[in-house]
C-alpha positions, 0 to 999 in steps of 0.5 A: 500500500502506498502512503502519499508523502504529501498527505502530511504527518497525521495522515501518514501516522494514521496509515502506518498504524492501520498497516501495523494493525493489518499485518502485525497487530502484536507490534502495537502494544499501547493501551489507548483511552477514549473516555471510559473505554480502553483498547489494549492493543497487545491483548486485543481487548476492549475494556469498559469499567471492570468488564473486558471484551475480547476482540477479533482481528476484524474488530481490532482493525475497525475499532483501532482507527476510532481510537486514533481519531476519537472525534472523527466520524468514519464513513464506510469507505474510510473504514474499509480503506484504513482497516483493510487497505488495498488487500480488499476490493470489497463493497463498503457494506462489508464494514457494516457486516463486520462492525455489526458482528463486533458490536453484538459481541461488545454488547454481550460482553460489556453490557452496552455497545460503545460504537455510535452510528451517525445516520447518513455519515458513518460510525464513531466512538462516544464523544469525549466528556 
């Protein structure tokens, strides 16, 4: 996958982190926080309070960018590009399918769904307090 050098530092960092998530998720070992949510990149888990939910690789690929830019509303196309890159030439609706599966698992494990749907625009994490 090609990263445009003219894209700027923030875009380059975002793309590099997405590439690591796809290819070598264990290379990332941070705990990232958005409000009361914590994404443990090394353990592939999402924590809310005292509840922990394991993430699939697809869930990790889709939620990871949301932790990189927590105030951003992610369209299907953006998530498809960042989560799967050039290796997927699928319909952007695949994001809906994979994210809905992840959201159901998180709802079951955490007691609530931490992802918000922004009608007509995409998905985001809850706004920071």
